[in-house]
C-alpha positions in Angstrom: 47.2 8.3 18.3 47.0 10.9 15.6 47.1 8.2 12.9 44.3 6.3 14.6 42.1 9.4 14.5 43.1 10.1 10.9 42.3 6.6 9.7 38.9 6.6 11.5 37.6 8.8 8.7 36.5 7.5 5.4 38.8 8.0 2.4 36.6 10.8 1.1 36.7 12.6 4.4 40.5 12.2 4.6 40.9 13.7 1.1 38.5 16.6 2.0 40.5 17.4 5.2 43.8 17.1 3.5 42.6 19.4 0.7 41.4 21.9 3.3 44.7 22.0 5.1 46.8 22.3 1.9 44.6 25.1 0.3 44.7 27.1 3.5 48.5 26.7 3.7 48.7 28.0 0.1 46.5 31.0 1.0 48.7 31.8 4.0 51.9 31.4 2.1 50.7 33.5 -0.9 49.8 36.4 1.4 53.3 36.2 2.9 55.0 36.1 -0.5 52.9 39.0 -1.8 53.7 41.1 1.2 57.4 40.3 0.7 57.2 41.3 -3.0 55.3 44.5 -2.1 58.1 45.6 0.2 60.7 44.8 -2.4 58.6 46.5 -5.1 58.9 43.6 -7.5 56.3 41.6 -9.5 53.3 40.8 -7.4 50.7 38.1 -7.1 47.4 39.1 -8.8 44.6 40.0 -6.5 42.4 37.7 -8.5 44.7 34.8 -7.5 44.6 35.7 -3.8 40.8 35.9 -3.9 40.4 32.8 -5.9 42.5 30.7 -3.5 40.2 32.0 -0.7 37.1 31.1 -2.7 38.2 27.5 -3.3 38.6 26.9 0.4 41.7 28.8 1.5 39.9 31.7 3.2 41.0 31.0 6.8 44.6 30.7 5.7 44.3 34.0 3.7 42.7 35.7 6.7 45.4 34.6 9.1 48.0 35.7 6.5 46.4 39.1 6.2 46.6 39.6 9.9 50.0 38.2 10.6 51.7 39.9 7.6 49.5 43.0 7.9 48.8 42.7 4.2 45.8 43.9 2.2 44.0 44.9 5.5 43.2 48.4 4.1 41.6 47.2 0.9 37.9 46.8 1.0 37.6 43.9 -1.3 39.9 42.0 1.1 38.9 43.1 4.6 35.2 42.6 3.7 35.5 40.1 0.9 37.7 37.5 2.5 35.6 37.2 5.7 32.4 36.9 3.5 34.2 34.2 1.5 35.1 32.5 4.8 31.4 32.4 5.7 30.5 31.0 2.3 33.3 28.3 2.8 31.8 27.4 6.2 28.4 26.9 4.6 29.7 24.8 1.8 31.8 22.7 4.2 28.8 22.0 6.4 26.8 21.0 3.3 29.5 18.7 2.2 30.0 17.1 5.6 26.4 16.7 6.6 24.6 16.1 3.3 27.0 14.4 0.9 
């Protein structure tokens, strides 16, 4: 049944949804890795990388990672910036889906 739903979309839509899932998983995983590294006090993932992943579509994964791992929730550029990027991602997603 899941395959029938998946194949009912065009090839472009399938690629778009696959990309969205993968980039959000990457955002979530990077938040977890960075939190782990922060606890161990070892080399960290750059903030630019975390924000960039959110900007290119991984904002919901990053937000979920922030909440679950309790990571970067006290930094203004994250607790304000990532939700704003999420809103921007929603706008872009709707433009892509409905107008392209």
